[in-house]
C-alpha positions in Angstrom: -45.6 44.6 76.2 -48.2 42.0 76.7 -47.9 39.4 73.9 -51.7 39.7 73.2 -51.2 43.3 72.3 -48.6 42.5 69.6 -49.7 44.0 66.2 -51.1 41.3 63.9 -48.6 41.8 61.1 -45.8 40.3 63.4 -47.5 36.9 63.4 -45.8 34.4 61.1 -47.8 34.1 57.9 -49.3 37.7 58.1 -46.9 40.5 57.2 -47.7 44.1 56.3 -50.1 43.5 53.4 -52.2 40.8 55.0 -52.0 42.7 58.3 -53.6 45.8 56.7 -56.3 43.7 55.1 -57.1 42.0 58.5 -57.4 45.4 60.1 -59.6 46.8 57.4 -61.8 43.8 56.7 -62.2 42.1 60.1 -60.9 44.8 62.6 -58.2 42.4 63.7 -55.4 44.6 64.9 -53.6 42.4 67.5 -52.9 38.8 68.5 -55.8 39.2 71.0 -58.2 40.2 68.3 -57.3 37.1 66.3 -57.6 34.9 69.4 -61.1 36.3 70.0 -62.2 36.0 66.4 -64.2 32.9 67.0 -65.5 30.5 64.3 -69.2 31.2 63.4 -69.9 27.5 62.7 -68.3 24.1 62.6 -68.2 21.4 59.9 -68.6 17.9 61.2 -65.5 16.1 59.8 -65.5 13.5 62.6 -66.6 10.8 60.1 -64.7 9.5 57.0 -67.3 7.7 54.8 -66.7 4.8 52.5 -67.8 5.8 49.0 -70.3 2.9 48.9 -72.0 4.4 52.1 -72.8 7.7 50.4 -76.5 8.5 50.0 -78.2 11.2 47.9 -79.9 12.5 51.1 -76.5 13.4 52.6 -75.2 17.0 52.5 -71.5 17.5 53.4 -69.4 14.4 53.4 -65.7 13.5 53.8 -64.1 10.6 52.0 -60.6 9.3 51.1 -59.4 7.9 47.8 -56.9 7.7 44.9 -57.3 9.2 41.5 -58.5 6.7 39.0 -58.6 9.1 36.0 -59.5 12.6 35.0 -60.9 14.2 31.9 -61.8 17.6 30.6 -65.2 17.9 28.9 -66.9 20.7 27.0 -65.5 23.8 25.3 -65.1 27.5 26.1 -67.1 28.7 29.1 -68.8 25.3 29.4 -65.5 23.5 29.9 -65.3 21.4 33.1 -62.8 19.1 34.8 -64.0 15.6 36.0 -61.8 13.7 38.4 -62.7 10.2 39.5 -61.5 8.8 42.8 -61.8 5.3 44.2 -61.4 4.0 47.7 -61.8 0.3 47.0 -65.5 0.3 47.8 -66.7 2.5 45.0 -66.1 5.4 42.6 -66.9 9.1 43.2 -66.9 12.0 40.7 -65.3 15.4 41.6 -66.2 18.3 39.3 -64.6 21.8 38.7 -66.3 24.4 36.5 -63.7 27.1 37.3 -59.9 27.0 38.1 -59.4 23.9 36.0 -55.7 24.4 35.5 -55.2 24.9 39.3 -57.4 21.8 40.1 -55.4 19.5 37.7 -52.2 20.4 39.6 -53.7 19.2 42.9 -53.5 15.5 41.9 -50.7 13.1 41.5 -51.0 9.4 40.7 -50.6 6.9 43.5 -51.4 9.5 46.2 -54.3 9.1 48.6 -56.4 12.3 49.1 -58.8 13.5 51.7 -61.9 15.0 50.0 -64.6 17.2 51.7 -67.5 18.9 50.1 -71.3 19.1 49.4 -72.7 16.0 47.8 -74.6 16.5 44.6 -77.0 14.0 43.0 -77.8 14.5 39.3 -78.9 12.0 36.6 -78.4 9.1 39.0 -74.7 10.1 39.6 -73.2 11.2 42.9 -70.6 14.0 42.7 -68.9 16.7 44.7 -68.5 20.0 42.9 -65.4 22.1 43.9 -64.4 20.0 46.9 -61.6 20.8 49.4 -58.7 18.5 48.7 -55.6 17.7 50.7 -53.1 14.8 50.9 -54.2 12.1 53.4 -51.8 11.1 56.1 -53.0 8.3 58.4 -50.7 9.5 61.1 -52.7 12.7 61.3 -56.2 11.0 61.3 -57.0 12.3 64.8 -56.5 15.8 63.6 -58.5 15.2 60.5 -61.5 13.6 62.2 -62.7 16.7 63.9 -65.2 19.5 64.1 -63.7 21.9 61.5 -63.9 25.6 62.3 -65.4 28.0 59.8 -64.3 31.7 60.1 -65.8 34.8 58.6 -63.9 36.2 55.7 -64.3 38.6 52.7 -63.5 38.4 49.0 -60.5 40.7 49.5 -59.1 38.4 52.3 -59.8 35.3 50.2 -57.8 36.7 47.3 -54.8 37.0 49.6 -55.1 33.4 51.0 -57.1 34.4 54.0 -60.3 32.5 53.6 -61.6 30.4 56.5 -58.8 27.9 56.0 -56.1 30.6 55.9 -57.4 32.2 59.1 -57.6 28.8 60.8 -53.9 28.3 60.0 -53.0 31.7 61.6 -54.9 30.7 64.8 -53.1 27.4 64.8 -49.8 29.3 64.6 -50.8 31.7 67.3 -52.1 29.3 70.0 -48.7 27.6 70.9 -47.1 31.1 71.2 -49.6 32.0 73.9 -49.0 29.1 76.2 -48.3 30.5 79.6 -49.3 34.0 78.6 -53.1 33.7 79.0 -54.0 35.0 82.5 -57.2 33.8 84.1 -60.0 36.3 83.9 -62.4 34.8 86.5 -61.9 34.3 90.2 -61.3 30.7 91.3 -64.5 30.7 93.4 -66.6 31.7 90.4 -64.9 29.0 88.2 -65.6 26.3 90.8 -69.2 27.4 91.5 -70.0 27.3 87.8 -67.8 24.2 87.1 -66.1 26.1 84.2 -62.9 25.0 82.4 -59.9 27.3 82.4 -59.7 30.3 80.0 -56.7 29.0 78.1 -58.4 25.6 77.5 -61.7 27.3 76.5 -59.9 29.5 73.9 -58.1 26.5 72.5 -61.2 24.4 72.3 -63.4 27.1 70.8 -61.1 27.2 67.8 -60.2 23.5 67.5 -62.7 21.4 69.5 -61.8 17.7 69.5 -65.5 16.8 70.0 -68.9 18.3 70.6 -68.6 18.0 74.4 -65.4 20.0 74.4 -67.0 22.7 72.2 -69.9 23.0 74.6 -67.6 23.3 77.6 -65.6 26.1 75.8 -68.8 27.9 74.7 -70.2 27.7 78.2 -67.1 29.2 79.8 -66.8 32.1 77.3 -70.5 32.9 77.2 -70.7 32.9 81.0 -67.8 35.3 81.1 -69.4 37.7 78.7 -72.7 37.7 80.6 -71.1 37.8 84.0 -69.0 41.0 83.3 -72.0 42.7 81.6 -74.0 42.0 84.7 -71.3 42.8 87.1 -70.6 46.2 85.5 -74.2 47.5 85.6 -74.8 46.0 89.1 -71.6 47.5 90.4 -72.7 50.9 89.2 -76.1 50.4 90.8 -74.5 49.4 94.1 -72.2 52.4 94.0 -75.0 54.8 93.1 -77.2 53.6 95.9 -74.4 53.8 98.4 -72.9 57.1 97.5 -75.1 59.1 95.2 -77.0 61.6 97.3 -80.1 63.1 95.8 -82.9 65.6 96.6 -85.6 64.2 98.9 -89.1 65.0 97.6 -91.1 64.7 100.8 -94.2 66.5 99.7 -97.1 65.6 97.4 -98.8 69.0 97.3 -101.0 71.5 95.5 -99.7 70.9 91.9 -100.0 67.2 92.0 -103.3 67.1 93.9 -104.9 69.9 91.8 -104.0 68.2 88.6 -105.1 64.8 89.8 -108.5 66.1 91.1 -109.4 68.6 88.3 -107.2 68.1 85.2 -106.5 64.4 84.8 -107.6 63.7 81.2 -108.6 60.1 81.9 -108.5 57.6 84.8 -105.1 56.1 85.5 -104.7 52.4 84.8 -103.6 50.1 87.6 -100.2 49.9 85.9 -99.8 53.7 85.9 -100.7 53.9 89.6 -98.2 51.1 90.4 -95.4 52.9 88.5 -96.2 56.3 90.2 -96.0 54.6 93.6 -92.6 53.1 92.6 -91.3 56.5 91.5 -92.8 58.2 94.5 -90.9 55.8 96.8 -87.6 56.6 95.0 -88.1 60.4 95.2 -88.8 60.3 98.9 -85.5 58.6 99.7 -82.1 60.3 100.2 -80.6 58.8 97.0 -80.7 59.9 93.4 -83.4 58.1 91.5 -82.2 56.5 88.3 -85.3 54.8 86.9 -86.2 53.4 83.4 -89.9 53.8 82.6 -90.8 51.4 79.8 -94.2 51.2 78.2 -95.8 50.2 75.0 -96.9 52.8 72.4 -99.9 54.6 73.9 -99.7 53.1 77.4 -99.6 56.5 79.0 -95.9 57.1 79.9 -96.1 60.8 79.2 -98.8 61.3 81.8 -96.8 59.4 84.4 -93.8 61.6 83.5 -95.9 64.8 83.9 -97.2 63.7 87.3 -93.7 63.0 88.4 -92.6 66.5 87.3 -95.5 68.0 89.3 -94.1 66.3 92.5 -90.8 68.1 91.8 -92.7 71.4 91.6 -94.4 70.6 94.8 -91.0 70.4 96.5 -89.9 73.7 95.0 -87.6 72.2 92.3 -87.4 72.9 88.6 -87.7 70.0 86.1 -86.9 69.5 82.4 -87.8 67.0 79.7 -85.3 66.3 76.9 -86.6 64.8 73.6 -84.5 63.6 70.6 -86.2 65.6 67.9 -87.7 69.1 67.7 -91.0 67.6 66.5 -91.3 65.4 69.6 -90.2 68.3 71.9 -92.9 70.5 70.4 -95.5 67.8 70.8 -94.6 67.3 74.4 -94.8 71.1 74.9 -98.2 71.4 73.4 -99.5 68.3 75.3 -98.2 69.7 78.6 -99.7 73.1 78.0 -103.0 71.6 77.2 -103.0 69.3 80.2 -101.9 72.0 82.6 -104.1 74.8 81.1 -105.6 76.7 84.0 -102.8 75.8 86.4 -100.3 78.5 87.5 -97.2 76.8 86.0 -94.6 78.3 83.8 -93.7 75.9 81.0 -91.2 76.9 78.2 -89.8 75.2 75.1 -86.1 75.5 74.1 -84.9 74.0 70.8 -82.3 74.9 68.1 -84.9 77.1 66.3 -85.9 79.1 69.4 -85.5 82.9 68.5 -82.4 84.5 70.2 -84.6 87.0 72.2 -86.9 84.2 73.4 -83.9 82.1 74.3 -82.4 84.9 76.4 -85.7 85.3 78.2 -85.9 81.5 78.9 -82.2 81.5 80.2 -83.0 84.3 82.6 -86.2 82.7 83.7 -84.3 79.5 84.6 -81.8 81.3 86.7 -84.5 83.3 88.5 -86.5 80.1 89.2 -89.4 81.5 87.2 -89.4 78.8 84.5 -90.6 75.6 86.4 -90.8 73.1 83.5 -88.4 73.3 80.5 -89.0 71.1 77.5 -86.4 70.8 74.7 -84.0 69.0 72.6 -80.2 68.8 72.7 -80.3 72.5 73.3 -80.9 71.7 77.0 -77.3 70.4 77.4 -75.7 73.6 76.1 -73.4 75.2 78.7 -75.3 78.4 78.9 -78.5 76.6 79.9 -78.3 76.8 83.7 -81.0 76.1 86.3 -81.5 77.7 89.7 -82.7 74.5 91.3 -82.9 71.5 89.0 -84.5 68.5 90.8 -85.7 66.1 88.1 -84.7 65.3 84.5 -86.9 63.3 82.2 -85.4 61.8 79.1 -87.7 60.6 76.4 -86.6 57.9 73.9 -83.4 57.8 75.9 -81.5 55.4 73.6 -81.3 58.2 71.1 -78.9 60.2 73.3 -75.3 59.2 73.9 -74.2 58.7 77.5 -71.9 61.7 77.3 -74.7 63.9 76.0 -77.0 62.9 78.9 -74.2 63.3 81.4 -74.0 67.0 80.7 -77.4 67.5 82.1 -76.6 66.0 85.5 -73.8 68.3 86.3 -76.0 71.4 86.1 -76.6 70.9 89.9 -74.2 70.3 92.9 -76.5 67.5 93.9 -77.5 65.4 90.8 -81.1 65.6 89.9 -83.4 62.6 89.9 -83.5 60.8 86.5 -86.5 59.3 84.8 -85.7 57.8 81.4 -88.5 56.6 79.1 -88.7 54.3 76.1 -91.6 53.3 74.0 -89.5 50.4 72.5 -90.7 47.3 74.3 -87.5 45.5 75.5 -87.4 41.8 76.4 -86.5 41.2 80.0 -83.1 39.6 79.1 -82.1 42.6 77.0 -83.3 45.1 79.6 -81.2 43.3 82.3 -78.1 43.7 80.1 -78.7 47.3 78.8 -80.3 48.8 81.8 -79.3 46.7 84.8 -77.9 49.8 86.6 -81.3 51.5 86.4 -84.3 50.6 88.5 -87.0 49.4 86.2 -90.7 50.1 85.8 -93.1 48.8 83.2 -96.5 50.1 82.2 -97.9 46.8 80.9 -101.5 47.9 80.5 -103.2 50.1 77.9 -105.7 52.8 78.9 -109.4 51.8 78.6 -111.1 52.6 75.3 -108.0 52.5 73.1 -108.8 50.4 70.1 -106.2 48.0 68.7 -105.0 48.9 65.2 -106.3 46.4 62.7 -103.3 44.9 60.8 -103.3 43.3 57.3 -100.7 41.7 55.1 -100.9 42.5 51.4 -98.7 41.9 48.3 -98.0 44.1 45.3 -100.8 42.4 43.4 -103.2 44.0 46.0 -101.9 47.5 45.4 -105.0 48.9 43.6 -107.2 47.5 46.5 -104.9 49.4 49.0 -105.1 52.6 46.9 -108.9 52.3 46.9 -109.0 51.9 50.7 -106.7 54.9 51.2 -109.1 57.0 49.0 -112.1 55.8 51.1 -110.4 56.8 54.3 -109.4 60.2 53.0 -113.0 60.8 51.8 -114.0 60.3 55.4 -111.6 63.1 56.4 -108.8 60.8 57.6 -105.0 60.9 56.8 -102.6 58.3 55.7 -98.9 57.5 56.2 -96.9 55.6 53.6 -93.5 54.5 54.8 -90.6 53.2 52.6 -87.4 51.4 53.7 -85.1 53.7 51.7 -85.0 57.1 50.1 -83.3 56.4 46.7 -83.0 53.4 44.4 -80.3 50.8 45.3 -78.4 48.8 42.7 -77.9 46.1 45.3 -81.4 45.7 46.7 -84.7 45.4 44.9 -86.8 47.5 47.2 -89.5 50.1 46.9 -87.9 53.5 47.5 -89.4 56.8 48.6 -88.6 59.1 45.6 -90.2 56.7 43.2 -93.1 56.0 45.6 -93.8 59.7 45.9 -94.1 60.1 42.2 -96.5 57.0 42.0 -98.7 58.3 44.8 -98.9 61.9 43.5 -99.9 60.3 40.2 -102.6 58.2 41.8 -103.7 61.0 44.2 -103.4 64.2 42.1 -103.9 67.8 43.1 -106.1 69.6 43.8 -108.2 66.8 45.3 -105.2 65.5 47.3 -102.0 66.9 48.8 -99.0 64.7 49.6 -96.2 65.6 52.0 -92.7 64.0 51.8 -90.4 63.6 54.8 -87.0 61.8 55.1 -83.8 62.2 57.0 -81.8 63.9 54.3 -84.0 66.9 54.0 -83.1 70.2 55.6 -84.6 70.6 59.1 -86.7 73.6 58.0 -88.1 71.7 55.0 -88.8 68.6 57.1 -90.6 70.8 59.7 -92.7 72.5 57.0 -93.9 69.2 55.5 -94.6 67.8 59.0 -96.6 70.9 59.9 -98.7 70.6 56.7 -99.6 67.1 57.6 -100.2 68.0 61.3 -102.6 70.8 60.3 -104.5 68.6 57.9 -103.3 70.5 54.8 -101.9 67.3 53.4 -103.8 64.0 53.4 -100.9 61.6 52.7 -97.4 61.6 54.2 -94.8 59.7 52.2 -91.9 59.1 54.6 -89.0 56.8 55.7 -89.0 55.4 59.2 -87.9 58.8 60.5 -91.5 59.2 61.7 -91.5 56.0 63.9 -91.1 58.0 67.1 -92.9 61.0 68.5 -95.3 61.8 65.7 -98.8 62.2 67.3 -101.5 63.0 64.8 -104.9 61.5 66.0 -106.5 62.1 62.6 -104.1 59.7 60.8 -105.8 56.3 60.7 -103.9 54.4 58.1 -100.2 53.3 58.1 -99.0 51.6 54.9 -95.5 50.1 55.2 -93.7 49.2 51.9 -91.3 46.2 51.9 -92.4 45.4 55.4 -90.3 42.3 55.4 -87.2 44.6 55.5 -88.1 46.1 58.9 -87.5 44.5 62.3 -90.7 43.6 64.2 -90.1 46.1 66.9 -89.7 48.9 64.3 -92.9 47.8 62.6 -94.6 47.9 66.0 -93.3 51.5 66.5 -94.5 52.5 63.1 -97.9 51.0 63.7 -98.1 53.0 66.9 -98.3 56.2 64.8 -101.9 55.4 64.0 -104.8 54.5 66.4 -104.1 57.6 68.5 -107.6 59.0 68.1 -111.1 57.6 68.7 -111.5 56.3 65.1 -110.8 52.8 63.9 -107.2 52.6 62.5 -105.4 50.3 60.2 -101.8 49.1 59.5 -101.2 47.6 56.0 -98.0 45.6 55.6 -97.0 45.5 51.9 -94.6 43.0 50.5 -93.5 41.7 47.1 -95.4 38.7 45.8 -92.6 36.4 46.6 -91.1 36.5 50.2 -89.6 33.7 52.2 -91.6 31.6 54.6 -89.6 33.0 57.5 -90.5 36.6 56.5 -94.2 35.7 56.1 -94.1 34.1 59.6 -92.6 37.2 61.1 -95.1 39.5 59.5 -98.0 37.2 60.6 -96.8 37.9 64.2 -97.7 41.6 63.6 -101.1 40.6 62.2 -101.9 38.3 65.2 -100.7 40.4 68.2 -100.5 44.0 69.4 -98.5 43.2 72.5 -95.2 45.0 72.0 -93.4 42.9 74.6 -94.4 39.6 72.8 -93.3 41.2 69.5 -90.0 42.3 70.9 -89.4 38.8 72.3 -90.0 37.3 68.8 -87.7 40.0 67.3 -84.9 39.2 69.7 -85.2 35.5 68.9 -85.1 36.2 65.2 -82.6 39.0 64.9 -80.5 38.7 68.1 -79.9 41.7 70.3 -77.9 43.6 67.7 -79.1 47.2 67.6 -82.6 46.2 68.5 -84.4 49.4 67.4 -81.6 51.5 68.7 -81.4 50.2 72.2 -77.7 49.3 72.1 -75.9 51.7 74.5 -72.4 53.0 74.3 -70.1 51.0 76.4 -72.2 47.8 76.7 -70.2 44.7 75.9 -70.9 43.5 72.4 -71.4 39.8 72.8 -69.3 37.4 70.6 -71.0 34.2 71.7 -73.8 34.9 74.2 -77.3 35.0 72.7 -79.8 36.7 74.9 -82.7 34.9 73.3 -81.2 31.5 74.0 -79.1 32.0 77.1 -81.7 33.4 79.5 -80.9 30.8 82.2 -77.2 31.5 81.9 -77.9 35.3 82.1 -79.9 34.7 85.3 -77.0 32.7 86.8 -74.5 35.3 85.9 -76.7 38.0 87.4 -77.2 36.1 90.6 -73.5 35.4 91.1 -72.6 39.0 90.4 -75.2 40.2 92.8 -74.0 37.8 95.5 -70.4 39.0 95.1 -71.4 42.7 95.3 -73.7 42.2 98.3 -70.7 40.9 100.3 -68.0 43.1 98.7 -69.6 46.2 97.1 -66.3 47.9 96.3 -64.6 44.6 95.1 -61.7 45.2 97.6 -61.4 41.7 99.0 -58.3 39.7 97.8 -60.4 36.9 96.4 -62.0 39.4 94.0 -58.8 40.9 92.7 -59.0 39.3 89.3 -62.6 40.4 88.6 -61.9 43.9 89.9 -59.0 44.3 87.5 -61.0 42.8 84.6 -64.0 45.1 85.3 -61.8 48.1 85.4 -60.1 47.1 82.1 -63.3 46.1 80.2 -65.2 49.2 81.2 -62.6 51.9 81.7 -64.3 54.3 79.2 -67.9 53.4 80.2 -68.1 53.1 83.9 -67.6 56.7 85.2 -70.3 58.1 82.9 -72.7 55.2 83.7 -72.8 56.4 87.2 -75.1 59.1 85.8 -76.7 57.4 82.8 
């Protein structure tokens, strides 16, 4: 067995109890997991200060000295231990408020100690509360004067001696055991081109860097590797798909497309929509399967582009389907398509989990007989009994909400895989899109239809609540409707946040029956209850909808003109932008009101002011990426994409471009990675993505 796969409990200093804790608390199962559990920051211990050099403006400092004396002051809970050390240049006070008995045992007379901690200045006296203390050995000074790694830990781990220092000791035990066992993971040509250090050296220096330059070299090597393999995987799949994936060739643009364009187009296409349709048309005409991501901001007209693409499929005698993540969104697409195509001889059907059995059977038969031309639905479309006579195009809306395996079940409904158009209204920064969707061709609608008014956005605090209620009443009196969104359903004993159940009571008290009706929607409701409440609001029977962020996607009610978001500071900017996109869908002036507590951090206020200042979803997403990292940016993280340990897509754009260019260059000369010089990266790619790659061919 590879030593890296050794269970963690077999490392000296771990054992069964600590091993189980490491598994549960940090998901460290093997030696390799510990090796790749990198420090999240480093304390600069390269300098040992003289006590006389200490300054009240300093933060963390390191000194050496001998104990001059110690005393215990106070009584009961206010008891504290004061230890005074001297290094010959001055005297420094160390203080313990807890663990006094343990702290006393640390010190012996005549011994020199190394002290590290946060400097405190109070009543003209410098002190270090609860410092780290160890015996100073001049022979080990090179090891002491270093960048000290700080590891993530938990209270349970700390109680078993596995705080940051304990984990550091385990890594120090592990590294010598791995000498000669760490195989290189990048080809020599790549290492030389990027001037990277060896993997074994990088892993040693990332944990125990002798200086800042060594740390930078280690981080560069490991970051590049993460980005390189992420890019290589998606580009490899793209190369393979374009080389081997046959598709239907849609040669005609005929009566359906032309009739719609000339007589039924609801508004003139924007330049961006025309450009994207041309890109899609070029894909459909070729002999390969289209696999294209269509990205556009809220209200940019993606649905119209999708419909016109579906009409091209019909012109070439193929069926087409659209899969949406929720029944509400599927029904809205169905109603929109029926309205847009009213008067045209096209059979459109809707299939969801609540479709009646008799109607379902009729739809299934219509699909097999090629009578149903456009099918719109939810997950119901991927059921085995749903079979098409001639499926040529699949459109996926809000595609990040479907798992890769779920989507894959649609593609196998034909011998030749259908063309794929996946849509998202979540604006994704270019660097994140390159990583998540690099195996897809990529179209962006970066222009809004003419006449669409930007939503006016305001930032208010709790002290403005009566003013906000008054504004809501004014809008309702004009026949408009209002959303009020909460970050959580029920009260939390850990977070002081507004919650839906309490908010619902407050709003029904302020907006009583019979003058007002209030709907309530959240994710824990039964589907039929949720649907009933949504329909009430959609039909205008309720003036206010109290909800969680469950309504952020797919709710299209033109009469709703006000979006109030409680504890707005708790939402990501991209999610706030999605919620804001639920209003402003009609011709009337619309408003988004961001509510916060009276006291929020300067950072939170700056984030929310971004929402007030701009309506550009791509700018907002870029700011969100910088502030929050890629994480699960509004659900865009895909199954199988490498979770970066070090790389930061907001900071490492240039490195990502380099990684992409090198991966592209390798694949352009060796698309199957068969050449001997690419043996290492072919093996690594297979190992890293063994579960992900086959399905991504069709994702």
